[in-house]
C-alpha positions in Angstrom: 112.0 126.8 -61.3 113.8 124.0 -59.5 112.2 122.2 -56.6 115.5 121.3 -55.2 117.7 123.0 -52.7 120.8 122.1 -50.8 119.1 121.5 -47.5 116.6 119.1 -48.8 119.1 117.1 -50.8 121.4 116.8 -47.7 118.4 115.7 -45.7 117.4 113.1 -48.3 121.0 111.8 -48.4 121.2 111.5 -44.6 117.8 109.7 -44.2 118.7 107.4 -47.1 122.0 106.4 -45.6 120.4 105.7 -42.2 117.7 103.6 -43.8 120.1 101.6 -45.9 122.4 100.9 -43.0 119.5 99.8 -40.8 118.0 97.6 -43.5 121.2 95.9 -44.5 122.2 95.4 -40.8 118.9 93.7 -40.1 119.4 91.3 -42.9 123.2 90.7 -42.6 123.1 87.4 -40.8 122.9 84.1 -42.8 120.5 82.6 -40.2 117.3 84.0 -38.7 118.6 84.1 -35.1 119.1 87.3 -33.0 116.8 90.1 -32.2 118.3 92.4 -34.9 117.1 89.9 -37.4 113.5 90.3 -36.2 113.3 94.0 -35.5 111.4 96.1 -38.1 113.3 98.5 -40.2 110.9 101.3 -39.4 109.5 100.8 -36.0 105.7 101.0 -36.5 104.7 102.3 -33.0 107.3 105.1 -33.3 105.8 106.0 -36.6 102.3 106.2 -35.1 103.6 108.5 -32.4 105.5 110.6 -34.9 102.5 110.8 -37.2 100.4 112.3 -34.4 103.2 114.2 -32.6 104.7 116.1 -35.5 101.5 117.8 -36.4 100.4 118.4 -32.8 103.7 120.1 -32.0 103.4 122.2 -35.2 100.0 123.5 -34.1 101.5 124.6 -30.8 104.6 126.3 -32.4 102.7 128.2 -35.1 101.0 131.0 -33.2 99.5 132.9 -36.2 97.4 131.2 -38.8 98.6 127.9 -37.4 95.7 125.7 -38.6 96.2 126.8 -42.2 100.0 126.3 -42.0 99.7 122.8 -40.6 96.9 122.1 -43.2 99.2 123.2 -46.0 102.0 120.9 -44.8 99.5 118.0 -44.4 98.4 118.7 -48.0 102.0 118.5 -49.2 102.6 115.2 -47.5 99.3 113.8 -48.8 99.8 114.9 -52.4 103.4 113.5 -52.4 102.2 110.2 -51.0 99.4 110.0 -53.5 101.8 110.5 -56.4 104.3 108.1 -54.9 101.7 105.3 -54.6 100.4 106.0 -58.1 103.9 105.4 -59.4 104.7 102.4 -57.1 101.6 100.3 -57.7 102.2 99.6 -61.5 105.9 98.7 -61.0 105.3 96.6 -57.8 105.0 93.2 -59.7 108.4 94.0 -61.3 110.0 94.9 -58.0 108.6 91.7 -56.3 110.4 89.6 -59.0 113.8 91.1 -58.3 113.8 92.3 -54.7 113.1 90.7 -51.3 109.6 90.9 -50.0 110.8 92.7 -46.9 112.2 95.5 -49.1 108.9 95.7 -51.0 107.0 95.9 -47.7 109.3 98.7 -46.5 108.5 100.7 -49.7 105.0 101.3 -48.4 106.3 102.9 -45.3 108.8 105.2 -46.9 106.5 108.2 -47.1 107.1 108.7 -43.4 110.3 110.4 -44.2 108.3 113.2 -45.7 107.4 114.5 -42.2 111.1 115.5 -41.8 111.2 116.9 -45.3 108.2 119.2 -44.8 109.2 120.4 -41.3 112.9 120.5 -41.8 114.8 123.6 -43.0 115.1 122.4 -46.6 111.8 123.7 -48.0 111.2 123.3 -51.7 111.9 126.2 -54.1 108.6 125.7 -55.9 106.4 123.0 -57.5 107.0 121.5 -61.0 103.2 121.1 -61.5 100.5 123.3 -60.1 96.8 122.3 -60.2 94.7 125.5 -59.9 91.3 125.3 -58.2 89.0 128.4 -58.5 87.4 127.8 -55.1 88.0 128.3 -51.4 89.1 125.1 -49.8 89.5 126.1 -46.2 86.2 124.4 -45.3 87.6 121.1 -46.7 90.0 121.1 -43.8 87.1 120.4 -41.5 85.6 117.8 -43.8 89.0 116.1 -43.9 89.3 116.2 -40.1 85.7 114.8 -39.6 86.4 112.0 -42.1 89.7 111.2 -40.5 88.2 110.9 -37.0 85.3 108.8 -38.3 87.4 106.4 -40.3 89.9 105.9 -37.5 87.1 105.4 -34.9 85.5 102.9 -37.2 88.7 100.9 -37.7 89.4 100.8 -33.9 85.8 99.7 -33.2 86.1 97.0 -35.8 89.3 95.7 -34.3 87.8 95.7 -30.7 84.7 93.9 -31.8 86.7 91.2 -33.7 89.1 90.7 -30.9 86.3 90.2 -28.4 84.5 87.8 -30.6 87.8 85.9 -31.3 88.7 85.5 -27.7 85.3 85.1 -26.1 85.2 81.3 -26.4 88.9 80.8 -26.8 90.7 78.1 -24.7 94.1 76.5 -24.3 94.9 73.8 -26.9 96.2 70.3 -26.0 99.5 69.7 -24.2 101.2 68.4 -27.4 100.4 71.6 -29.3 101.6 73.7 -26.3 104.9 71.8 -26.3 105.6 72.5 -30.0 104.7 76.2 -29.4 107.2 76.4 -26.5 109.9 74.7 -28.5 109.6 77.1 -31.4 109.5 80.1 -29.0 112.8 78.9 -27.4 114.4 78.7 -30.8 113.4 82.4 -31.5 113.7 83.7 -28.0 116.4 86.3 -28.7 113.7 88.4 -30.4 112.9 91.0 -27.8 109.2 91.0 -28.7 109.0 87.3 -27.8 110.4 87.7 -24.3 107.1 88.7 -22.7 104.5 86.0 -21.8 102.6 85.0 -24.9 99.5 82.8 -24.5 98.5 80.2 -27.1 94.8 79.8 -27.6 92.3 77.9 -29.8 89.1 79.6 -30.9 86.0 78.6 -33.0 85.8 82.1 -34.4 88.8 81.8 -36.7 89.4 79.6 -39.8 93.1 80.4 -40.0 96.0 80.7 -37.4 96.5 84.3 -36.5 98.1 86.6 -34.0 96.2 89.4 -32.3 97.3 92.4 -30.2 99.8 95.2 -30.6 102.3 94.7 -27.7 103.0 93.3 -24.3 100.3 91.5 -22.4 97.7 92.1 -25.2 99.5 89.7 -27.6 97.9 86.3 -28.4 98.5 83.5 -30.9 95.2 81.9 -31.8 94.6 78.6 -33.7 91.4 77.4 -35.2 89.8 74.4 -33.6 91.3 71.7 -35.9 94.2 69.3 -35.6 97.7 69.9 -37.2 100.7 67.6 -37.5 103.7 68.6 -35.4 105.7 69.7 -38.5 102.7 71.8 -39.6 102.5 73.4 -36.2 106.2 74.4 -36.3 105.6 76.2 -39.6 102.5 77.9 -38.3 104.2 79.1 -35.1 107.3 80.3 -36.9 105.0 82.4 -39.2 103.0 84.0 -36.4 106.0 84.5 -34.1 107.9 86.3 -36.9 104.8 88.6 -37.4 104.9 89.4 -33.6 108.7 89.9 -33.5 108.5 92.3 -36.5 105.5 94.0 -35.0 103.5 93.7 -38.2 100.3 94.4 -36.3 101.7 97.8 -35.3 102.6 98.4 -39.0 98.9 97.7 -39.8 97.9 100.2 -37.2 100.2 102.8 -38.7 98.8 102.1 -42.2 95.3 102.5 -40.7 96.4 106.0 -39.4 97.6 106.8 -42.9 94.4 105.5 -44.5 92.3 107.5 -42.0 94.3 110.7 -42.9 93.8 110.0 -46.6 90.4 108.4 -46.5 89.4 110.3 -49.7 92.3 108.7 -51.7 91.6 105.2 -53.1 95.3 104.7 -53.7 95.9 104.7 -50.0 93.4 102.0 -49.4 94.9 99.9 -52.2 98.4 100.6 -50.8 97.3 99.3 -47.4 96.1 96.1 -49.0 99.3 95.6 -51.0 101.5 96.3 -48.0 99.7 93.6 -46.0 100.4 91.2 -48.9 104.1 92.1 -48.8 104.2 91.6 -45.1 102.9 88.1 -45.6 105.4 87.5 -48.4 108.3 88.6 -46.3 107.1 86.3 -43.5 107.0 83.4 -45.9 110.6 84.1 -46.8 111.7 84.0 -43.2 109.7 80.8 -42.4 111.2 78.9 -45.3 114.7 80.2 -45.0 117.0 77.2 -45.9 114.1 74.8 -45.7 114.1 71.7 -47.9 111.6 71.2 -50.8 109.3 68.9 -48.8 108.8 71.6 -46.1 107.9 74.1 -48.8 105.3 71.7 -50.2 103.8 71.3 -46.7 103.8 75.1 -46.2 102.0 75.6 -49.6 99.4 73.0 -48.6 98.9 74.8 -45.3 98.2 78.1 -47.1 95.6 76.4 -49.3 93.9 74.7 -46.4 93.8 77.7 -44.0 92.5 80.6 -46.2 90.6 83.0 -44.0 89.8 86.6 -43.5 92.0 89.4 -42.1 90.3 91.9 -39.8 91.4 94.4 -37.4 95.1 94.8 -36.5 95.8 91.1 -36.7 98.1 88.9 -38.8 97.2 85.5 -40.1 98.7 82.6 -42.0 96.6 82.9 -45.1 94.3 85.8 -45.6 93.2 86.7 -49.2 92.8 84.5 -52.2 94.0 87.4 -54.3 97.6 87.1 -52.9 97.5 83.4 -52.5 98.6 82.5 -56.1 101.7 84.7 -55.9 102.6 83.4 -52.4 102.3 79.8 -53.6 104.5 80.5 -56.6 107.2 82.1 -54.3 107.0 79.1 -51.9 107.2 76.3 -54.4 109.5 78.0 -56.9 111.7 80.4 -54.9 113.9 82.7 -56.9 117.1 84.3 -55.8 116.4 88.0 -55.2 118.4 91.1 -54.3 118.1 92.3 -50.7 117.0 95.7 -51.8 118.8 98.0 -49.4 120.3 100.2 -52.2 117.0 100.3 -54.0 115.3 101.6 -50.8 118.1 104.3 -50.5 117.6 105.5 -54.0 113.8 105.6 -53.6 114.2 107.6 -50.4 116.4 110.2 -52.0 113.9 110.6 -54.9 110.9 110.7 -52.6 112.3 113.4 -50.3 113.9 115.4 -53.2 110.7 115.5 -55.2 108.3 116.1 -52.3 106.2 119.2 -53.1 106.8 118.9 -56.8 103.0 118.7 -57.3 100.7 120.9 -55.5 97.2 122.4 -55.5 96.7 126.1 -55.9 93.5 127.5 -54.5 91.7 130.6 -53.1 92.2 133.1 -56.0 92.5 136.6 -54.6 94.4 139.9 -55.1 98.0 139.9 -54.1 97.6 142.7 -51.6 94.7 140.9 -50.0 96.8 137.7 -49.7 99.4 139.4 -47.5 97.4 139.1 -44.3 97.7 142.8 -43.4 95.8 146.0 -44.1 96.4 146.5 -47.8 95.6 150.3 -47.7 98.0 150.8 -44.8 100.8 148.9 -46.4 103.7 151.0 -47.6 106.5 149.4 -49.6 109.8 151.2 -48.8 112.6 149.1 -50.2 113.1 147.0 -53.4 115.9 144.7 -54.5 116.3 143.3 -58.0 118.6 140.3 -58.7 119.8 138.1 -61.5 119.0 138.9 -65.1 117.0 142.1 -64.2 119.7 143.6 -62.1 121.1 145.5 -65.2 117.8 147.4 -65.7 117.3 150.9 -64.3 116.2 151.0 -60.7 112.4 151.0 -60.7 110.1 153.2 -58.7 108.8 151.2 -55.8 105.3 152.6 -55.7 104.8 152.3 -59.4 105.9 148.7 -59.6 103.9 147.7 -56.5 100.8 149.4 -57.9 101.2 147.3 -61.1 101.4 144.1 -59.1 99.1 144.5 -56.1 95.8 144.0 -57.9 97.0 140.9 -59.8 95.3 137.6 -59.0 97.3 135.0 -57.1 96.6 131.4 -55.9 97.5 130.1 -52.5 99.8 127.0 -52.8 99.1 124.0 -50.6 102.6 123.2 -49.4 105.8 124.6 -47.8 107.8 126.6 -50.3 110.4 129.4 -50.1 111.4 130.5 -53.6 114.5 132.8 -53.8 113.3 136.2 -54.9 114.2 137.9 -58.2 112.3 141.1 -57.2 112.0 141.6 -53.4 109.7 144.2 -51.7 110.0 145.2 -48.1 107.4 147.4 -46.3 105.5 148.2 -43.1 101.8 148.3 -42.2 100.3 148.9 -38.7 103.2 147.3 -36.8 103.8 144.6 -39.3 107.1 144.1 -41.2 106.2 142.6 -44.6 108.6 140.9 -47.1 107.3 139.9 -50.6 109.8 137.9 -52.6 108.8 137.4 -56.3 110.4 135.1 -58.8 108.8 134.1 -62.1 105.3 133.0 -61.3 105.7 132.6 -57.6 105.4 134.9 -54.6 106.6 134.2 -51.1 105.1 136.3 -48.3 106.7 136.7 -44.8 104.9 139.1 -42.4 106.0 139.6 -38.8 105.0 142.0 -36.0 107.7 144.2 -34.6 109.4 143.1 -31.4 111.2 145.9 -29.6 111.1 148.0 -32.8 113.1 145.4 -34.8 112.3 142.6 -37.2 112.6 139.3 -35.4 113.0 135.8 -37.0 111.4 134.4 -33.8 108.3 136.6 -33.8 105.3 134.7 -32.4 102.9 136.7 -34.6 103.9 135.6 -38.0 102.3 134.9 -41.3 104.0 133.1 -44.2 102.7 131.7 -47.4 103.6 130.9 -51.0 101.4 132.0 -53.9 101.4 131.8 -57.6 100.2 134.5 -60.1 97.3 133.3 -62.2 99.3 134.6 -65.2 103.1 135.0 -64.9 104.1 138.7 -65.1 106.4 140.0 -67.8 109.0 141.2 -65.2 111.3 142.9 -67.8 108.3 144.9 -69.1 107.1 145.8 -65.7 110.5 146.9 -64.4 111.1 148.9 -67.5 107.7 150.6 -67.3 108.3 151.4 -63.6 111.7 152.9 -64.4 110.2 155.1 -67.2 107.6 156.4 -64.8 110.4 157.4 -62.4 112.1 159.4 -65.1 
């Protein structure tokens, strides 16, 4: 069965085109002046809001079995993200050699488009790979939720503690340092994130220059208590102001949300680390844009002398020794790289198109029990046969349903709507039930009557996609049911 459908492919093409246009437009200018140059390709604070808002709204809109429906969609996004990161991590060194660091950093944020893929009209036809689990996983939803809240609260508390310690004994630096800072700010003033007041402080609690705060009046640039030459200060301030203008601290907050949602997945934690490295590499590229070789040498020396730690939602000049070697190589021996807009567009199309191609199948149960209605009261009244089986004699509805209803099926974690080959329609205690079967998959849509008719907008609705433990021999079943009718 194909996972693709027209709606999802159109959605993938549209998102890809918007992202490519935005990325290329942000990098069109030959200089680093102008607010478009500084603005992030994917606004991190919008993504944080979207991350929370999409699923909150979904809980409100799904009146029946809403928690399980939202949980299934969450599972689809998480599985797709895990597979995506597993494929991205081994090829990242190759991508870094040929594409800009900003494009590589954006790759880590692309799974956000999956929110639109899951909640859009273009649902997948079915998975390519199904991982069956012979256990009930409903209780895991509460374990996941408890872990998400705990991890997010821990990360917020860690940031608050570090910020307080960093700023507790902070003070203004000398007038010469402030003058250099103001000069660099004026050069980059067109970046809207730099228009608000931005204090410069020195603190004994940091070993490396860093910026702290997410937006507005909370933003600070903090230096360690050591002396720097004016040319070194200019490089430092450009680095930190670019971080602020691109809202990289907000990107780290968003990645923390993702890590909290997928706290059980080590790939997500590794992806968060790699994304932070790519943010620093992208910042290096901007700082050294069109700079001579001696400026690159001074910048490399700064990186070596200011290695520190990166905690909370902060950005710093030099964080981890792990990424330092690669950053130094980029600084001292820069290579001409492709911008990466087309690469991002292709990856976006593939990511959206293949979302849901891998899923978990769980809660094995009888098909009639999985329908969400009284199995004994259910009466199938209509049947439609399509495709290759249409030429077979019309089957007896009751006989064919009796042959299927006791078969074991697994619930699929994800949003699927396979097109039926054999479709049943029936009624049970005020419920209108549709069961669409194709190959191994079964899509169930049960709605209560509204004014005596079946309504697509019914508030009391149950939908779900299942897979037979063993794929039925449809030709044999249809032939046997036809013989019983004779």
